[in-house]
C-alpha positions as CSV (number, residue, x, y, z in Angstrom):
1,M,0.1,-0.1,-0.1
2,V,1.2,3.4,-0.8
3,G,-0.5,6.4,1.0
4,F,0.0,10.3,1.2
5,A,-1.1,10.4,4.7
6,L,-0.5,8.4,7.9
7,L,-3.5,6.4,8.9
8,E,-2.4,4.0,11.9
9,A,-5.7,2.6,12.1
10,P,-6.6,-1.1,13.5
11,S,-7.0,-3.6,10.6
12,R,-7.2,-7.2,10.5
13,G,-5.3,-7.7,13.8
14,G,-2.6,-5.4,12.9
15,T,-2.2,-1.6,12.2
16,L,-2.7,0.0,8.6
17,V,-0.1,2.6,8.6
18,P,-0.8,4.5,5.4
19,F,-4.0,5.9,4.1
20,P,-4.4,3.4,1.2
21,D,-4.1,6.0,-1.9
22,I,-2.6,3.4,-4.0
23,L,-2.9,-0.3,-3.8
24,V,-0.4,-2.6,-5.9
25,I,-1.5,-6.2,-5.6
26,G,0.7,-9.3,-6.7
27,L,4.2,-8.3,-5.8
28,P,6.0,-11.3,-5.0
29,I,8.3,-11.8,-1.8
30,D,11.1,-14.4,-1.2
31,A,10.9,-17.1,1.5
32,A,12.7,-14.7,3.9
33,G,9.9,-12.2,3.3
34,T,12.0,-9.8,1.3
35,Q,11.1,-7.8,-1.7
36,V,13.4,-5.3,-3.5
37,I,11.7,-2.4,-5.4
38,D,14.3,-0.7,-7.6
39,E,12.5,2.5,-8.8
40,T,13.3,6.2,-9.5
41,W,11.4,8.8,-7.8
42,P,9.1,10.6,-10.1
43,T,10.2,14.1,-11.4
44,G,8.0,17.1,-10.5
45,V,7.2,15.9,-6.7
46,P,7.4,18.9,-4.6
47,S,10.0,19.3,-1.9
48,G,8.8,18.2,1.5
49,A,6.2,15.5,0.0
50,Q,5.7,12.6,2.2
51,V,4.8,9.1,1.3
52,F,3.9,6.1,3.4
53,L,4.5,2.4,2.4
54,Q,3.5,-0.7,3.9
55,Y,3.2,-4.5,2.6
56,W,0.3,-6.8,3.8
57,F,0.3,-10.4,2.7
58,A,-1.8,-13.6,3.1
59,D,-0.6,-15.5,6.3
60,P,-2.7,-18.5,7.2
61,G,-1.3,-18.5,10.8
62,A,-2.1,-14.7,11.3
63,V,-4.9,-13.9,13.7
64,H,-7.3,-12.7,10.7
65,G,-5.3,-14.6,7.7
66,F,-3.0,-11.7,7.0
67,A,0.2,-10.1,8.1
68,A,1.8,-6.7,7.6
69,S,5.4,-5.4,7.3
70,N,6.3,-2.1,9.5
71,G,5.4,1.1,8.1
72,L,7.9,3.1,6.0
73,S,7.9,6.8,5.4
74,G,9.8,8.9,3.0
75,T,10.1,12.7,2.4
76,T,11.5,14.3,-0.5
77,P,14.5,16.7,-0.1
């Protein structure tokens, strides 16, 4: 999930960190739970813009069948 605002709301036994403005579905993770995304920041994004990221995935052993990564944030210089 990608968001442009911080939400921090309870969801499926965890905490949904970003307000879900953009949902990207189907990105694979490896057996260690790792994923590398190599992208370039878009041009024209104003200085001081914030983005919040979080990865949710199906986990049969989790309370409600889903687990999530820690939330990450970034700010353009």
